[in-house]
N, C-alpha and C positions, 0 to 999 in steps of 0.2 A: 527658420523652420527645420533645417537639417539638424541642428543641435537638439531640438525637441524630439525629433524622430529617433535620433541615436540614443538619447536618454530613456525614451519610452521603450525602445527595443531592449536596452540593457536591463531595465526594470522587469520587463516580461520574462527575460531569460532567467533572472534571479528567482522570480515566482515559480517558473517551471522547475528549476533546480530544487527549490524547497519542496514542491509537490512530489518530486521524484524521491527525495530523502524520506518524506513521510510515508510514501507507498512502500519503499524498500523496508522501512522499519516495521510497518504493518505485516508484510509478508514474512519477515524474519521472525516476528513474534508468533505468527500462526505456525510457522514451521517448527520452531523450538518448543512451543507450548502445546501443540496439538499433534502434528504429524509425527514428530520424533517419539512421542509418548504412546501413540496408538499404532496398531498394525492395520492399515487399510489394505483391503484386497481388491478393491475396484474403484473406479472413478466415481461411481454413485455414492459410495461410502465417504469419499473425500468431500463430495458436494454437501452431503448431510453434515459432516464434521465442520465444514466451512460455515454453513448456515448457523450451526450451534455456537461456533466461536464468535461470530458477529452478534448473535443474540445476547450472549453472555457479556461481551464487552460494550454493547450499546445500552445495556440496562443499568 
């Protein structure tokens, strides 16, 4: 049982690492493709820009 638990833990760790990589790539894309090209002056504008970014990439 201990061997199974160790392999399951290692597998879950790899899944978390992959999820972290994907999230980091997503935020990097948002930063480079949206934030660096536009001059946001408030957090409300960033929120709207983020919603538009996701709408564009999810369609």
